[in-house]
mmJSON file of the N, C-alpha and C atoms, coordinates in Angstrom:
{"data_MODEL":{"atom_site":{
"group_PDB":["ATOM","ATOM","ATOM","ATOM","ATOM","ATOM","ATOM","ATOM","ATOM","ATOM","ATOM","ATOM","ATOM","ATOM","ATOM","ATOM","ATOM","ATOM","ATOM","ATOM","ATOM","ATOM","ATOM","ATOM","ATOM","ATOM","ATOM","ATOM","ATOM","ATOM","ATOM","ATOM","ATOM","ATOM","ATOM","ATOM","ATOM","ATOM","ATOM","ATOM","ATOM","ATOM","ATOM","ATOM","ATOM","ATOM","ATOM","ATOM","ATOM","ATOM","ATOM","ATOM","ATOM","ATOM","ATOM","ATOM","ATOM","ATOM","ATOM","ATOM","ATOM","ATOM","ATOM","ATOM","ATOM","ATOM","ATOM","ATOM","ATOM","ATOM","ATOM","ATOM","ATOM","ATOM","ATOM","ATOM","ATOM","ATOM","ATOM","ATOM","ATOM","ATOM","ATOM","ATOM","ATOM","ATOM","ATOM","ATOM","ATOM","ATOM","ATOM","ATOM","ATOM","ATOM","ATOM","ATOM","ATOM","ATOM","ATOM","ATOM","ATOM","ATOM","ATOM","ATOM","ATOM","ATOM","ATOM","ATOM","ATOM","ATOM","ATOM","ATOM","ATOM","ATOM","ATOM","ATOM","ATOM","ATOM","ATOM","ATOM","ATOM","ATOM","ATOM","ATOM","ATOM","ATOM","ATOM","ATOM","ATOM","ATOM","ATOM","ATOM","ATOM","ATOM","ATOM","ATOM","ATOM","ATOM","ATOM","ATOM","ATOM","ATOM","ATOM","ATOM","ATOM","ATOM","ATOM","ATOM","ATOM","ATOM","ATOM","ATOM","ATOM","ATOM","ATOM","ATOM","ATOM","ATOM","ATOM","ATOM","ATOM","ATOM","ATOM","ATOM","ATOM","ATOM","ATOM","ATOM","ATOM","ATOM","ATOM","ATOM","ATOM","ATOM","ATOM","ATOM","ATOM","ATOM","ATOM","ATOM","ATOM","ATOM","ATOM","ATOM","ATOM","ATOM","ATOM","ATOM","ATOM","ATOM","ATOM","ATOM","ATOM","ATOM","ATOM","ATOM","ATOM","ATOM","ATOM","ATOM","ATOM","ATOM","ATOM","ATOM","ATOM","ATOM","ATOM","ATOM","ATOM","ATOM","ATOM","ATOM","ATOM","ATOM","ATOM","ATOM","ATOM","ATOM","ATOM"],
"id":[1,2,3,4,5,6,7,8,9,10,11,12,13,14,15,16,17,18,19,20,21,22,23,24,25,26,27,28,29,30,31,32,33,34,35,36,37,38,39,40,41,42,43,44,45,46,47,48,49,50,51,52,53,54,55,56,57,58,59,60,61,62,63,64,65,66,67,68,69,70,71,72,73,74,75,76,77,78,79,80,81,82,83,84,85,86,87,88,89,90,91,92,93,94,95,96,97,98,99,100,101,102,103,104,105,106,107,108,109,110,111,112,113,114,115,116,117,118,119,120,121,122,123,124,125,126,127,128,129,130,131,132,133,134,135,136,137,138,139,140,141,142,143,144,145,146,147,148,149,150,151,152,153,154,155,156,157,158,159,160,161,162,163,164,165,166,167,168,169,170,171,172,173,174,175,176,177,178,179,180,181,182,183,184,185,186,187,188,189,190,191,192,193,194,195,196,197,198,199,200,201,202,203,204,205,206,207,208,209,210,211,212,213,214,215,216,217,218,219],
"type_symbol":["N","C","C","N","C","C","N","C","C","N","C","C","N","C","C","N","C","C","N","C","C","N","C","C","N","C","C","N","C","C","N","C","C","N","C","C","N","C","C","N","C","C","N","C","C","N","C","C","N","C","C","N","C","C","N","C","C","N","C","C","N","C","C","N","C","C","N","C","C","N","C","C","N","C","C","N","C","C","N","C","C","N","C","C","N","C","C","N","C","C","N","C","C","N","C","C","N","C","C","N","C","C","N","C","C","N","C","C","N","C","C","N","C","C","N","C","C","N","C","C","N","C","C","N","C","C","N","C","C","N","C","C","N","C","C","N","C","C","N","C","C","N","C","C","N","C","C","N","C","C","N","C","C","N","C","C","N","C","C","N","C","C","N","C","C","N","C","C","N","C","C","N","C","C","N","C","C","N","C","C","N","C","C","N","C","C","N","C","C","N","C","C","N","C","C","N","C","C","N","C","C","N","C","C","N","C","C","N","C","C","N","C","C","N","C","C","N","C","C"],
"label_atom_id":["N","CA","C","N","CA","C","N","CA","C","N","CA","C","N","CA","C","N","CA","C","N","CA","C","N","CA","C","N","CA","C","N","CA","C","N","CA","C","N","CA","C","N","CA","C","N","CA","C","N","CA","C","N","CA","C","N","CA","C","N","CA","C","N","CA","C","N","CA","C","N","CA","C","N","CA","C","N","CA","C","N","CA","C","N","CA","C","N","CA","C","N","CA","C","N","CA","C","N","CA","C","N","CA","C","N","CA","C","N","CA","C","N","CA","C","N","CA","C","N","CA","C","N","CA","C","N","CA","C","N","CA","C","N","CA","C","N","CA","C","N","CA","C","N","CA","C","N","CA","C","N","CA","C","N","CA","C","N","CA","C","N","CA","C","N","CA","C","N","CA","C","N","CA","C","N","CA","C","N","CA","C","N","CA","C","N","CA","C","N","CA","C","N","CA","C","N","CA","C","N","CA","C","N","CA","C","N","CA","C","N","CA","C","N","CA","C","N","CA","C","N","CA","C","N","CA","C","N","CA","C","N","CA","C","N","CA","C","N","CA","C","N","CA","C","N","CA","C","N","CA","C","N","CA","C"],
"label_alt_id":[null,null,null,null,null,null,null,null,null,null,null,null,null,null,null,null,null,null,null,null,null,null,null,null,null,null,null,null,null,null,null,null,null,null,null,null,null,null,null,null,null,null,null,null,null,null,null,null,null,null,null,null,null,null,null,null,null,null,null,null,null,null,null,null,null,null,null,null,null,null,null,null,null,null,null,null,null,null,null,null,null,null,null,null,null,null,null,null,null,null,null,null,null,null,null,null,null,null,null,null,null,null,null,null,null,null,null,null,null,null,null,null,null,null,null,null,null,null,null,null,null,null,null,null,null,null,null,null,null,null,null,null,null,null,null,null,null,null,null,null,null,null,null,null,null,null,null,null,null,null,null,null,null,null,null,null,null,null,null,null,null,null,null,null,null,null,null,null,null,null,null,null,null,null,null,null,null,null,null,null,null,null,null,null,null,null,null,null,null,null,null,null,null,null,null,null,null,null,null,null,null,null,null,null,null,null,null,null,null,null,null,null,null,null,null,null,null,null,null],
"label_comp_id":["VAL","VAL","VAL","ILE","ILE","ILE","TYR","TYR","TYR","THR","THR","THR","THR","THR","THR","ASN","ASN","ASN","ALA","ALA","ALA","ILE","ILE","ILE","GLU","GLU","GLU","SER","SER","SER","LEU","LEU","LEU","ASN","ASN","ASN","SER","SER","SER","VAL","VAL","VAL","ILE","ILE","ILE","ARG","ARG","ARG","THR","THR","THR","ALA","ALA","ALA","VAL","VAL","VAL","ASN","ASN","ASN","LYS","LYS","LYS","ARG","ARG","ARG","LYS","LYS","LYS","VAL","VAL","VAL","PHE","PHE","PHE","PRO","PRO","PRO","SER","SER","SER","ASP","ASP","ASP","GLN","GLN","GLN","ALA","ALA","ALA","ALA","ALA","ALA","PHE","PHE","PHE","LYS","LYS","LYS","VAL","VAL","VAL","VAL","VAL","VAL","TYR","TYR","TYR","LEU","LEU","LEU","ALA","ALA","ALA","THR","THR","THR","GLN","GLN","GLN","GLN","GLN","GLN","ALA","ALA","ALA","SER","SER","SER","LYS","LYS","LYS","LYS","LYS","LYS","TRP","TRP","TRP","SER","SER","SER","MET","MET","MET","PRO","PRO","PRO","ILE","ILE","ILE","ARG","ARG","ARG","ASN","ASN","ASN","TRP","TRP","TRP","THR","THR","THR","SER","SER","SER","ALA","ALA","ALA","LEU","LEU","LEU","ASN","ASN","ASN","ARG","ARG","ARG","PHE","PHE","PHE","MET","MET","MET","ILE","ILE","ILE","MET","MET","MET","PHE","PHE","PHE","ASP","ASP","ASP","ASP","ASP","ASP","ARG","ARG","ARG","ILE","ILE","ILE","SER","SER","SER","LYS","LYS","LYS","HIS","HIS","HIS","LEU","LEU","LEU","ILE","ILE","ILE"],
"label_asym_id":["A","A","A","A","A","A","A","A","A","A","A","A","A","A","A","A","A","A","A","A","A","A","A","A","A","A","A","A","A","A","A","A","A","A","A","A","A","A","A","A","A","A","A","A","A","A","A","A","A","A","A","A","A","A","A","A","A","A","A","A","A","A","A","A","A","A","A","A","A","A","A","A","A","A","A","A","A","A","A","A","A","A","A","A","A","A","A","A","A","A","A","A","A","A","A","A","A","A","A","A","A","A","A","A","A","A","A","A","A","A","A","A","A","A","A","A","A","A","A","A","A","A","A","A","A","A","A","A","A","A","A","A","A","A","A","A","A","A","A","A","A","A","A","A","A","A","A","A","A","A","A","A","A","A","A","A","A","A","A","A","A","A","A","A","A","A","A","A","A","A","A","A","A","A","A","A","A","A","A","A","A","A","A","A","A","A","A","A","A","A","A","A","A","A","A","A","A","A","A","A","A","A","A","A","A","A","A","A","A","A","A","A","A","A","A","A","A","A","A"],
"label_entity_id":["1","1","1","1","1","1","1","1","1","1","1","1","1","1","1","1","1","1","1","1","1","1","1","1","1","1","1","1","1","1","1","1","1","1","1","1","1","1","1","1","1","1","1","1","1","1","1","1","1","1","1","1","1","1","1","1","1","1","1","1","1","1","1","1","1","1","1","1","1","1","1","1","1","1","1","1","1","1","1","1","1","1","1","1","1","1","1","1","1","1","1","1","1","1","1","1","1","1","1","1","1","1","1","1","1","1","1","1","1","1","1","1","1","1","1","1","1","1","1","1","1","1","1","1","1","1","1","1","1","1","1","1","1","1","1","1","1","1","1","1","1","1","1","1","1","1","1","1","1","1","1","1","1","1","1","1","1","1","1","1","1","1","1","1","1","1","1","1","1","1","1","1","1","1","1","1","1","1","1","1","1","1","1","1","1","1","1","1","1","1","1","1","1","1","1","1","1","1","1","1","1","1","1","1","1","1","1","1","1","1","1","1","1","1","1","1","1","1","1"],
"label_seq_id":[1,1,1,2,2,2,3,3,3,4,4,4,5,5,5,6,6,6,7,7,7,8,8,8,9,9,9,10,10,10,11,11,11,12,12,12,13,13,13,14,14,14,15,15,15,16,16,16,17,17,17,18,18,18,19,19,19,20,20,20,21,21,21,22,22,22,23,23,23,24,24,24,25,25,25,26,26,26,27,27,27,28,28,28,29,29,29,30,30,30,31,31,31,32,32,32,33,33,33,34,34,34,35,35,35,36,36,36,37,37,37,38,38,38,39,39,39,40,40,40,41,41,41,42,42,42,43,43,43,44,44,44,45,45,45,46,46,46,47,47,47,48,48,48,49,49,49,50,50,50,51,51,51,52,52,52,53,53,53,54,54,54,55,55,55,56,56,56,57,57,57,58,58,58,59,59,59,60,60,60,61,61,61,62,62,62,63,63,63,64,64,64,65,65,65,66,66,66,67,67,67,68,68,68,69,69,69,70,70,70,71,71,71,72,72,72,73,73,73],
"pdbx_PDB_ins_code":[null,null,null,null,null,null,null,null,null,null,null,null,null,null,null,null,null,null,null,null,null,null,null,null,null,null,null,null,null,null,null,null,null,null,null,null,null,null,null,null,null,null,null,null,null,null,null,null,null,null,null,null,null,null,null,null,null,null,null,null,null,null,null,null,null,null,null,null,null,null,null,null,null,null,null,null,null,null,null,null,null,null,null,null,null,null,null,null,null,null,null,null,null,null,null,null,null,null,null,null,null,null,null,null,null,null,null,null,null,null,null,null,null,null,null,null,null,null,null,null,null,null,null,null,null,null,null,null,null,null,null,null,null,null,null,null,null,null,null,null,null,null,null,null,null,null,null,null,null,null,null,null,null,null,null,null,null,null,null,null,null,null,null,null,null,null,null,null,null,null,null,null,null,null,null,null,null,null,null,null,null,null,null,null,null,null,null,null,null,null,null,null,null,null,null,null,null,null,null,null,null,null,null,null,null,null,null,null,null,null,null,null,null,null,null,null,null,null,null],
"Cartn_x":[97.991,97.184,98.046,98.193,98.907,97.863,97.809,96.767,97.339,97.223,97.593,98.756,99.936,101.129,101.35,100.854,101.019,100.349,99.15,98.443,99.173,99.668,100.391,101.692,102.419,103.669,103.416,102.341,101.988,101.686,100.923,100.611,101.874,102.744,104.01,104.828,104.826,105.563,105.011,103.696,103.063,103.412,103.332,103.646,105.12,105.995,107.436,107.77,107.151,107.392,106.948,105.781,105.267,106.158,106.633,107.49,108.858,109.421,110.749,110.765,109.644,109.582,109.769,109.415,109.449,110.677,111.217,112.439,112.313,111.863,111.815,110.384,109.922,108.581,108.684,107.921,107.992,107.411,106.535,105.926,105.469,105.14,104.587,103.26,102.485,101.182,101.34,102.368,102.62,102.955,103.726,104.076,102.836,102.004,100.766,99.86,99.827,98.989,99.45,100.761,101.301,100.953,101.1,100.772,99.276,98.458,97.006,96.629,97.166,96.832,97.343,98.506,99.033,98.133,97.653,96.752,95.43,94.909,93.667,93.842,94.963,95.23,95.351,96.027,96.189,94.847,93.997,92.71,91.791,91.988,91.18,91.478,92.675,93.082,92.579,92.144,91.686,90.279,90.122,88.81,88.122,88.896,88.305,88.176,87.054,86.924,87.922,88.299,89.258,88.526,89.057,88.453,88.531,87.444,87.366,87.719,87.44,87.803,87.045,85.791,85.005,85.665,86.147,86.827,88.104,88.863,90.108,89.811,88.813,88.462,87.992,87.223,86.793,87.992,88.963,90.172,90.954,91.054,91.744,91.022,89.686,88.916,89.192,89.362,89.678,91.066,92.016,93.404,93.684,93.051,93.402,92.172,91.227,89.966,90.162,91.055,91.255,91.789,92.505,93.082,92.236,91.461,90.764,89.316,88.662,87.229,86.937,87.835,87.583,87.675,88.235,88.368,87.259,86.418,85.326,84.058,83.233,81.972,80.936],
"Cartn_y":[117.325,116.333,115.103,114.739,113.513,112.558,111.375,110.453,109.062,108.53,107.177,106.574,106.966,106.514,105.016,104.374,102.924,102.203,102.613,101.989,102.246,103.461,103.806,103.026,102.936,102.176,100.698,100.169,98.771,98.527,99.42,99.289,99.411,100.359,100.492,99.219,98.588,97.341,96.231,96.128,95.106,95.34,96.582,96.908,96.651,97.082,96.877,95.392,94.573,93.132,92.537,92.927,92.407,92.815,94.046,94.536,93.868,93.705,93.101,91.627,90.948,89.54,89.367,90.37,90.239,90.861,91.901,92.584,93.255,92.527,93.078,92.987,94.068,94.1,94.355,93.623,93.815,95.153,95.739,97.017,97.763,99.028,99.818,99.227,98.737,98.151,96.952,96.144,94.987,95.441,96.505,97.03,97.578,98.309,98.828,97.686,96.618,95.471,94.83,94.691,94.111,94.998,96.297,97.223,97.158,97.127,97.039,95.759,94.629,93.352,93.281,93.848,93.879,94.726,95.832,96.7,95.99,95.294,94.546,93.457,92.758,91.703,92.283,93.413,94.051,94.53,95.038,95.57,94.473,93.24,92.134,91.884,92.25,92.021,93.114,94.233,95.335,95.038,94.871,94.514,95.679,96.612,97.737,98.95,99.667,100.886,101.944,102.803,103.856,104.958,105.3,106.324,107.688,108.427,109.797,109.874,108.812,108.799,109.87,110.124,111.129,112.497,112.858,114.148,114.202,113.119,113.08,113.143,112.382,112.381,113.759,114.441,115.801,116.722,116.595,117.421,117.083,115.789,115.377,115.917,115.936,116.463,117.948,118.682,120.106,120.292,119.502,119.673,119.073,117.934,117.187,116.85,117.752,117.457,116.961,117.581,117.198,115.774,115.281,113.938,112.872,113.23,112.212,111.999,113.014,112.9,111.851,111.651,110.662,109.223,109.027,107.685,107.343,108.304,108.067,107.718,106.941,106.525,107.611],
"Cartn_z":[94.239,94.931,95.174,96.419,96.773,97.317,96.772,97.187,97.368,98.529,98.934,98.149,98.524,97.816,97.923,98.964,99.069,97.91,97.554,96.438,95.127,94.954,93.735,93.648,94.743,94.755,94.501,95.031,94.798,93.323,92.716,91.294,90.449,90.775,90.05,90.147,91.3,91.494,90.605,90.531,89.688,88.221,87.776,86.38,86.092,86.996,86.822,86.705,87.549,87.515,86.18,85.706,84.438,83.267,83.273,82.187,82.241,83.434,83.565,83.188,83.287,82.902,81.4,80.619,79.172,78.524,79.101,78.651,77.281,76.253,74.896,74.373,73.76,73.19,71.69,70.882,69.433,68.974,69.781,69.399,70.649,70.457,71.562,72.024,71.065,71.395,72.323,72.115,72.983,74.404,74.524,75.851,76.557,75.815,76.397,76.863,76.088,76.444,77.75,77.925,79.157,80.353,80.198,81.292,81.608,80.577,80.779,81.514,81.066,81.697,83.134,83.391,84.761,85.656,85.133,85.89,86.176,85.178,85.374,86.427,86.376,87.351,88.763,88.879,90.192,90.736,89.866,90.332,90.863,90.439,90.963,92.438,92.879,94.263,95.207,94.662,95.497,95.978,97.273,97.808,98.517,99.026,99.75,98.832,98.94,98.146,98.625,97.729,98.062,98.819,99.982,100.821,100.141,100.189,99.649,98.167,97.418,96.005,95.229,95.587,94.876,94.965,96.126,96.298,95.467,95.494,94.724,93.23,92.771,91.353,90.906,91.734,91.395,91.221,92.092,91.993,90.72,90.417,89.186,87.954,87.998,86.872,86.665,87.737,87.627,87.021,87.499,87.066,85.687,85.375,84.162,83.323,83.234,82.557,81.136,80.394,79.002,78.862,79.863,79.792,80.462,81.464,82.254,81.822,81.304,81.01,79.943,79.003,77.954,78.474,79.662,80.227,81.207,81.516,82.457,81.7,82.326,81.681,81.812],
"occupancy":[1.0,1.0,1.0,1.0,1.0,1.0,1.0,1.0,1.0,1.0,1.0,1.0,1.0,1.0,1.0,1.0,1.0,1.0,1.0,1.0,1.0,1.0,1.0,1.0,1.0,1.0,1.0,1.0,1.0,1.0,1.0,1.0,1.0,1.0,1.0,1.0,1.0,1.0,1.0,1.0,1.0,1.0,1.0,1.0,1.0,1.0,1.0,1.0,1.0,1.0,1.0,1.0,1.0,1.0,1.0,1.0,1.0,1.0,1.0,1.0,1.0,1.0,1.0,1.0,1.0,1.0,1.0,1.0,1.0,1.0,1.0,1.0,1.0,1.0,1.0,1.0,1.0,1.0,1.0,1.0,1.0,1.0,1.0,1.0,1.0,1.0,1.0,1.0,1.0,1.0,1.0,1.0,1.0,1.0,1.0,1.0,1.0,1.0,1.0,1.0,1.0,1.0,1.0,1.0,1.0,1.0,1.0,1.0,1.0,1.0,1.0,1.0,1.0,1.0,1.0,1.0,1.0,1.0,1.0,1.0,1.0,1.0,1.0,1.0,1.0,1.0,1.0,1.0,1.0,1.0,1.0,1.0,1.0,1.0,1.0,1.0,1.0,1.0,1.0,1.0,1.0,1.0,1.0,1.0,1.0,1.0,1.0,1.0,1.0,1.0,1.0,1.0,1.0,1.0,1.0,1.0,1.0,1.0,1.0,1.0,1.0,1.0,1.0,1.0,1.0,1.0,1.0,1.0,1.0,1.0,1.0,1.0,1.0,1.0,1.0,1.0,1.0,1.0,1.0,1.0,1.0,1.0,1.0,1.0,1.0,1.0,1.0,1.0,1.0,1.0,1.0,1.0,1.0,1.0,1.0,1.0,1.0,1.0,1.0,1.0,1.0,1.0,1.0,1.0,1.0,1.0,1.0,1.0,1.0,1.0,1.0,1.0,1.0,1.0,1.0,1.0,1.0,1.0,1.0],
"B_iso_or_equiv":[0.0,0.0,0.0,0.0,0.0,0.0,0.0,0.0,0.0,0.0,0.0,0.0,0.0,0.0,0.0,0.0,0.0,0.0,0.0,0.0,0.0,0.0,0.0,0.0,0.0,0.0,0.0,0.0,0.0,0.0,0.0,0.0,0.0,0.0,0.0,0.0,0.0,0.0,0.0,0.0,0.0,0.0,0.0,0.0,0.0,0.0,0.0,0.0,0.0,0.0,0.0,0.0,0.0,0.0,0.0,0.0,0.0,0.0,0.0,0.0,0.0,0.0,0.0,0.0,0.0,0.0,0.0,0.0,0.0,0.0,0.0,0.0,0.0,0.0,0.0,0.0,0.0,0.0,0.0,0.0,0.0,0.0,0.0,0.0,0.0,0.0,0.0,0.0,0.0,0.0,0.0,0.0,0.0,0.0,0.0,0.0,0.0,0.0,0.0,0.0,0.0,0.0,0.0,0.0,0.0,0.0,0.0,0.0,0.0,0.0,0.0,0.0,0.0,0.0,0.0,0.0,0.0,0.0,0.0,0.0,0.0,0.0,0.0,0.0,0.0,0.0,0.0,0.0,0.0,0.0,0.0,0.0,0.0,0.0,0.0,0.0,0.0,0.0,0.0,0.0,0.0,0.0,0.0,0.0,0.0,0.0,0.0,0.0,0.0,0.0,0.0,0.0,0.0,0.0,0.0,0.0,0.0,0.0,0.0,0.0,0.0,0.0,0.0,0.0,0.0,0.0,0.0,0.0,0.0,0.0,0.0,0.0,0.0,0.0,0.0,0.0,0.0,0.0,0.0,0.0,0.0,0.0,0.0,0.0,0.0,0.0,0.0,0.0,0.0,0.0,0.0,0.0,0.0,0.0,0.0,0.0,0.0,0.0,0.0,0.0,0.0,0.0,0.0,0.0,0.0,0.0,0.0,0.0,0.0,0.0,0.0,0.0,0.0,0.0,0.0,0.0,0.0,0.0,0.0],
"pdbx_formal_charge":[null,null,null,null,null,null,null,null,null,null,null,null,null,null,null,null,null,null,null,null,null,null,null,null,null,null,null,null,null,null,null,null,null,null,null,null,null,null,null,null,null,null,null,null,null,null,null,null,null,null,null,null,null,null,null,null,null,null,null,null,null,null,null,null,null,null,null,null,null,null,null,null,null,null,null,null,null,null,null,null,null,null,null,null,null,null,null,null,null,null,null,null,null,null,null,null,null,null,null,null,null,null,null,null,null,null,null,null,null,null,null,null,null,null,null,null,null,null,null,null,null,null,null,null,null,null,null,null,null,null,null,null,null,null,null,null,null,null,null,null,null,null,null,null,null,null,null,null,null,null,null,null,null,null,null,null,null,null,null,null,null,null,null,null,null,null,null,null,null,null,null,null,null,null,null,null,null,null,null,null,null,null,null,null,null,null,null,null,null,null,null,null,null,null,null,null,null,null,null,null,null,null,null,null,null,null,null,null,null,null,null,null,null,null,null,null,null,null,null],
"auth_seq_id":[1,1,1,2,2,2,3,3,3,4,4,4,5,5,5,6,6,6,7,7,7,8,8,8,9,9,9,10,10,10,11,11,11,12,12,12,13,13,13,14,14,14,15,15,15,16,16,16,17,17,17,18,18,18,19,19,19,20,20,20,21,21,21,22,22,22,23,23,23,24,24,24,25,25,25,26,26,26,27,27,27,28,28,28,29,29,29,30,30,30,31,31,31,32,32,32,33,33,33,34,34,34,35,35,35,36,36,36,37,37,37,38,38,38,39,39,39,40,40,40,41,41,41,42,42,42,43,43,43,44,44,44,45,45,45,46,46,46,47,47,47,48,48,48,49,49,49,50,50,50,51,51,51,52,52,52,53,53,53,54,54,54,55,55,55,56,56,56,57,57,57,58,58,58,59,59,59,60,60,60,61,61,61,62,62,62,63,63,63,64,64,64,65,65,65,66,66,66,67,67,67,68,68,68,69,69,69,70,70,70,71,71,71,72,72,72,73,73,73],
"auth_comp_id":["VAL","VAL","VAL","ILE","ILE","ILE","TYR","TYR","TYR","THR","THR","THR","THR","THR","THR","ASN","ASN","ASN","ALA","ALA","ALA","ILE","ILE","ILE","GLU","GLU","GLU","SER","SER","SER","LEU","LEU","LEU","ASN","ASN","ASN","SER","SER","SER","VAL","VAL","VAL","ILE","ILE","ILE","ARG","ARG","ARG","THR","THR","THR","ALA","ALA","ALA","VAL","VAL","VAL","ASN","ASN","ASN","LYS","LYS","LYS","ARG","ARG","ARG","LYS","LYS","LYS","VAL","VAL","VAL","PHE","PHE","PHE","PRO","PRO","PRO","SER","SER","SER","ASP","ASP","ASP","GLN","GLN","GLN","ALA","ALA","ALA","ALA","ALA","ALA","PHE","PHE","PHE","LYS","LYS","LYS","VAL","VAL","VAL","VAL","VAL","VAL","TYR","TYR","TYR","LEU","LEU","LEU","ALA","ALA","ALA","THR","THR","THR","GLN","GLN","GLN","GLN","GLN","GLN","ALA","ALA","ALA","SER","SER","SER","LYS","LYS","LYS","LYS","LYS","LYS","TRP","TRP","TRP","SER","SER","SER","MET","MET","MET","PRO","PRO","PRO","ILE","ILE","ILE","ARG","ARG","ARG","ASN","ASN","ASN","TRP","TRP","TRP","THR","THR","THR","SER","SER","SER","ALA","ALA","ALA","LEU","LEU","LEU","ASN","ASN","ASN","ARG","ARG","ARG","PHE","PHE","PHE","MET","MET","MET","ILE","ILE","ILE","MET","MET","MET","PHE","PHE","PHE","ASP","ASP","ASP","ASP","ASP","ASP","ARG","ARG","ARG","ILE","ILE","ILE","SER","SER","SER","LYS","LYS","LYS","HIS","HIS","HIS","LEU","LEU","LEU","ILE","ILE","ILE"],
"auth_asym_id":["A","A","A","A","A","A","A","A","A","A","A","A","A","A","A","A","A","A","A","A","A","A","A","A","A","A","A","A","A","A","A","A","A","A","A","A","A","A","A","A","A","A","A","A","A","A","A","A","A","A","A","A","A","A","A","A","A","A","A","A","A","A","A","A","A","A","A","A","A","A","A","A","A","A","A","A","A","A","A","A","A","A","A","A","A","A","A","A","A","A","A","A","A","A","A","A","A","A","A","A","A","A","A","A","A","A","A","A","A","A","A","A","A","A","A","A","A","A","A","A","A","A","A","A","A","A","A","A","A","A","A","A","A","A","A","A","A","A","A","A","A","A","A","A","A","A","A","A","A","A","A","A","A","A","A","A","A","A","A","A","A","A","A","A","A","A","A","A","A","A","A","A","A","A","A","A","A","A","A","A","A","A","A","A","A","A","A","A","A","A","A","A","A","A","A","A","A","A","A","A","A","A","A","A","A","A","A","A","A","A","A","A","A","A","A","A","A","A","A"],
"auth_atom_id":["N","CA","C","N","CA","C","N","CA","C","N","CA","C","N","CA","C","N","CA","C","N","CA","C","N","CA","C","N","CA","C","N","CA","C","N","CA","C","N","CA","C","N","CA","C","N","CA","C","N","CA","C","N","CA","C","N","CA","C","N","CA","C","N","CA","C","N","CA","C","N","CA","C","N","CA","C","N","CA","C","N","CA","C","N","CA","C","N","CA","C","N","CA","C","N","CA","C","N","CA","C","N","CA","C","N","CA","C","N","CA","C","N","CA","C","N","CA","C","N","CA","C","N","CA","C","N","CA","C","N","CA","C","N","CA","C","N","CA","C","N","CA","C","N","CA","C","N","CA","C","N","CA","C","N","CA","C","N","CA","C","N","CA","C","N","CA","C","N","CA","C","N","CA","C","N","CA","C","N","CA","C","N","CA","C","N","CA","C","N","CA","C","N","CA","C","N","CA","C","N","CA","C","N","CA","C","N","CA","C","N","CA","C","N","CA","C","N","CA","C","N","CA","C","N","CA","C","N","CA","C","N","CA","C","N","CA","C","N","CA","C","N","CA","C","N","CA","C","N","CA","C","N","CA","C"],
"pdbx_PDB_model_num":[1,1,1,1,1,1,1,1,1,1,1,1,1,1,1,1,1,1,1,1,1,1,1,1,1,1,1,1,1,1,1,1,1,1,1,1,1,1,1,1,1,1,1,1,1,1,1,1,1,1,1,1,1,1,1,1,1,1,1,1,1,1,1,1,1,1,1,1,1,1,1,1,1,1,1,1,1,1,1,1,1,1,1,1,1,1,1,1,1,1,1,1,1,1,1,1,1,1,1,1,1,1,1,1,1,1,1,1,1,1,1,1,1,1,1,1,1,1,1,1,1,1,1,1,1,1,1,1,1,1,1,1,1,1,1,1,1,1,1,1,1,1,1,1,1,1,1,1,1,1,1,1,1,1,1,1,1,1,1,1,1,1,1,1,1,1,1,1,1,1,1,1,1,1,1,1,1,1,1,1,1,1,1,1,1,1,1,1,1,1,1,1,1,1,1,1,1,1,1,1,1,1,1,1,1,1,1,1,1,1,1,1,1,1,1,1,1,1,1]
}}}
């Protein structure tokens, strides 16, 4: 499944920038926190809903059910 690479590349850029600003992390938890906060900040800028997201999510559930279902409400 290939889905909107522009959005993925944009998110990767935001995460890369946040990680490169810090260079050194005292623990894995600190690195995860920076990635999480960068993702949250990026998601605030997204104003348009993702087209056909339901279809893509259904496909992801088929392929990665064991990994994705625990993150869904």
